[in-house]
C-alpha positions as a Markdown table, in Angstrom:
| # | Residue | x | y | z |
|---|---|---|---|---|
| 1 | Unk | 176.9 | 138.7 | 49.0 |
| 2 | Unk | 180.6 | 138.2 | 49.9 |
| 3 | Unk | 182.2 | 135.9 | 47.3 |
| 4 | Unk | 184.5 | 133.0 | 48.2 |
| 5 | Unk | 187.4 | 134.9 | 46.6 |
| 6 | Unk | 186.7 | 137.9 | 48.9 |
| 7 | Unk | 186.4 | 135.6 | 51.9 |
| 8 | Unk | 189.7 | 133.9 | 51.2 |
| 9 | Unk | 191.6 | 137.2 | 50.8 |
| 10 | Unk | 190.1 | 139.4 | 53.4 |
| 11 | Unk | 189.9 | 139.6 | 57.2 |
| 12 | Unk | 186.2 | 140.1 | 57.8 |
| 13 | Unk | 184.8 | 140.9 | 61.2 |
| 14 | Unk | 181.5 | 139.2 | 62.1 |
| 15 | Unk | 179.4 | 138.9 | 65.2 |
| 16 | Unk | 177.3 | 136.2 | 66.8 |
| 17 | Unk | 175.4 | 135.4 | 69.9 |
| 18 | Unk | 175.3 | 132.3 | 72.0 |
| 19 | Unk | 172.9 | 132.2 | 74.9 |
| 20 | Unk | 173.0 | 135.9 | 76.0 |
| 21 | Unk | 176.7 | 136.4 | 75.2 |
| 22 | Unk | 178.0 | 138.2 | 72.1 |
| 23 | Unk | 181.1 | 137.1 | 70.1 |
| 24 | Unk | 183.3 | 139.1 | 67.8 |
| 25 | Unk | 185.2 | 137.1 | 65.1 |
| 26 | Unk | 188.1 | 138.0 | 62.8 |
| 27 | Unk | 187.8 | 135.7 | 59.8 |
| 28 | Unk | 191.5 | 135.9 | 58.7 |
| 29 | Unk | 190.8 | 134.6 | 55.2 |
| 30 | Unk | 188.5 | 131.8 | 56.3 |
| 31 | Unk | 185.2 | 130.7 | 54.9 |
| 32 | Unk | 182.3 | 132.6 | 56.4 |
| 33 | Unk | 179.1 | 130.9 | 57.4 |
| 34 | Unk | 176.5 | 131.4 | 54.7 |
| 35 | Unk | 174.3 | 133.4 | 57.0 |
| 36 | Unk | 177.1 | 135.8 | 57.4 |
| 37 | Unk | 178.4 | 136.0 | 53.8 |
| 38 | Unk | 174.9 | 136.7 | 52.4 |
| 39 | Unk | 174.8 | 140.3 | 53.7 |
| 40 | Unk | 177.6 | 142.8 | 53.7 |
| 41 | Unk | 175.1 | 145.4 | 54.9 |
| 42 | Unk | 174.4 | 143.4 | 58.1 |
| 43 | Unk | 178.2 | 142.9 | 58.7 |
| 44 | Unk | 178.7 | 146.7 | 58.4 |
| 45 | Unk | 175.7 | 147.5 | 60.6 |
| 46 | Unk | 177.0 | 145.3 | 63.4 |
| 47 | Unk | 180.6 | 146.5 | 63.1 |
| 48 | Unk | 179.6 | 150.1 | 63.2 |
| 49 | Unk | 177.3 | 149.5 | 66.2 |
| 50 | Unk | 179.7 | 147.5 | 68.3 |
| 51 | Unk | 182.8 | 149.6 | 67.5 |
| 52 | Unk | 181.0 | 152.7 | 68.6 |
| 53 | Unk | 179.9 | 151.4 | 72.0 |
| 54 | Unk | 181.6 | 152.7 | 75.1 |
| 55 | Unk | 184.1 | 150.5 | 77.0 |
| 56 | Unk | 182.3 | 148.7 | 79.9 |
| 57 | Unk | 184.7 | 146.0 | 81.0 |
| 58 | Unk | 188.2 | 145.0 | 82.0 |
| 59 | Unk | 189.5 | 142.1 | 80.0 |
| 60 | Unk | 191.2 | 138.7 | 80.4 |
| 61 | Unk | 193.6 | 137.5 | 77.7 |
| 62 | Unk | 193.3 | 133.7 | 77.1 |
| 63 | Unk | 196.0 | 132.2 | 79.2 |
| 64 | Unk | 196.5 | 129.4 | 76.6 |
| 65 | Unk | 197.1 | 131.9 | 73.7 |
| 66 | Unk | 200.8 | 131.3 | 73.5 |
| 67 | Unk | 200.2 | 127.6 | 73.2 |
| 68 | Unk | 197.5 | 128.0 | 70.6 |
| 69 | Unk | 199.5 | 130.4 | 68.4 |
| 70 | Unk | 202.4 | 128.2 | 67.7 |
| 71 | Unk | 203.8 | 130.0 | 64.7 |
| 72 | Unk | 203.2 | 133.5 | 65.9 |
| 73 | Unk | 203.4 | 135.5 | 69.1 |
| 74 | Unk | 200.4 | 137.5 | 70.4 |
| 75 | Unk | 202.0 | 140.9 | 70.6 |
| 76 | Unk | 200.3 | 144.3 | 71.5 |
| 77 | Unk | 199.6 | 145.0 | 67.8 |
| 78 | Unk | 197.9 | 141.6 | 67.3 |
| 79 | Unk | 195.9 | 141.9 | 70.5 |
| 80 | Unk | 194.7 | 145.5 | 70.1 |
| 81 | Unk | 191.5 | 145.0 | 68.1 |
| 82 | Unk | 190.5 | 141.9 | 70.2 |
| 83 | Unk | 191.0 | 143.9 | 73.4 |
| 84 | Unk | 189.0 | 146.8 | 72.0 |
| 85 | Unk | 186.0 | 144.6 | 71.4 |
| 86 | Unk | 186.3 | 142.8 | 74.7 |
| 87 | Unk | 186.4 | 146.1 | 76.5 |
| 88 | Unk | 182.9 | 146.6 | 75.0 |
| 89 | Unk | 181.7 | 143.4 | 76.6 |
| 90 | Unk | 182.2 | 141.0 | 73.6 |
| 91 | Unk | 184.1 | 137.7 | 73.5 |
| 92 | Unk | 186.8 | 138.1 | 70.9 |
| 93 | Unk | 187.9 | 135.2 | 68.6 |
| 94 | Unk | 190.5 | 134.7 | 65.8 |
| 95 | Unk | 191.0 | 132.0 | 63.2 |
| 96 | Unk | 193.4 | 129.4 | 64.5 |
| 97 | Unk | 194.9 | 128.6 | 61.1 |
| 98 | Unk | 195.2 | 131.9 | 59.2 |
| 99 | Unk | 194.5 | 132.1 | 55.5 |
| 100 | Unk | 193.4 | 128.4 | 55.4 |
| 101 | Unk | 190.0 | 128.9 | 53.7 |
| 102 | Unk | 188.7 | 125.4 | 54.5 |
| 103 | Unk | 189.8 | 125.2 | 58.2 |
| 104 | Unk | 186.9 | 126.4 | 60.4 |
| 105 | Unk | 188.5 | 126.5 | 63.9 |
| 106 | Unk | 188.5 | 129.6 | 65.9 |
| 107 | Unk | 190.0 | 130.3 | 69.3 |
| 108 | Unk | 189.2 | 132.7 | 72.1 |
| 109 | Unk | 191.7 | 135.6 | 72.2 |
| 110 | Unk | 190.3 | 137.9 | 74.8 |
| 111 | Unk | 187.1 | 137.8 | 77.0 |
| 112 | Unk | 185.4 | 140.5 | 78.9 |
| 113 | Unk | 185.1 | 140.5 | 82.7 |
| 114 | Unk | 181.7 | 142.1 | 82.3 |
| 115 | Unk | 179.8 | 140.8 | 79.3 |
| 116 | Unk | 177.4 | 142.8 | 77.1 |
| 117 | Unk | 174.1 | 141.1 | 77.3 |
| 118 | Unk | 172.0 | 140.7 | 74.2 |
| 119 | Unk | 168.9 | 141.9 | 76.1 |
| 120 | Unk | 170.4 | 145.4 | 76.2 |
| 121 | Unk | 170.8 | 145.7 | 72.4 |
| 122 | Unk | 168.4 | 147.5 | 70.1 |
| 123 | Unk | 166.0 | 145.2 | 68.3 |
| 124 | Unk | 167.5 | 146.0 | 64.9 |
| 125 | Unk | 170.9 | 144.9 | 66.1 |
| 126 | Unk | 169.9 | 141.8 | 68.1 |
| 127 | Unk | 167.7 | 140.7 | 65.1 |
| 128 | Unk | 170.7 | 140.4 | 62.7 |
| 129 | Unk | 173.2 | 138.8 | 65.1 |
| 130 | Unk | 174.2 | 135.4 | 63.7 |
| 131 | Unk | 173.2 | 132.4 | 65.8 |
| 132 | Unk | 174.8 | 129.0 | 65.8 |
| 133 | Unk | 172.7 | 125.9 | 65.3 |
| 134 | Unk | 175.0 | 124.0 | 67.7 |
| 135 | Unk | 175.6 | 125.2 | 71.2 |
| 136 | Unk | 178.9 | 127.0 | 71.6 |
| 137 | Unk | 180.8 | 127.2 | 74.9 |
| 138 | Unk | 181.8 | 130.8 | 74.3 |
| 139 | Unk | 184.6 | 130.7 | 76.8 |
| 140 | Unk | 186.4 | 128.2 | 74.5 |
| 141 | Unk | 186.6 | 128.1 | 70.7 |
| 142 | Unk | 184.3 | 127.0 | 68.0 |
| 143 | Unk | 183.9 | 125.9 | 64.4 |
| 144 | Unk | 182.3 | 128.3 | 61.9 |
| 145 | Unk | 180.5 | 125.2 | 60.5 |
| 146 | Unk | 178.3 | 125.5 | 63.7 |
| 147 | Unk | 176.5 | 128.3 | 61.8 |
| 148 | Unk | 174.2 | 128.1 | 58.8 |
């Protein structure tokens, strides 16, 4: 279990599915959904799996990113991990208000041109992907409170 103290001080990567699409999320000190925080092992399993996939796609950086990131500019260093995951076919999200534990808004940073479809994942990976209880329009943003 990941404690609230750890959640508030770490940038934890987690993954989810909506319809057949897969999302990658950087928590940036935010509260994790309970379904995510209950298993460090599942977080590590998913991270190892997705990070070791080959690149399959070109990417598109969110054209609204400069407007979303009012207090910071999305430079190459910031974008690198989000681009890496999008090249693997995942939609990449970041916390909109960094280090604000209670705020649960996330925005799309980078999306793949060719998406990785959940039907191509091994059962043991697809089975532990976190699923929202509210529908998420993955091309936009979401609230982590959409997850259990």
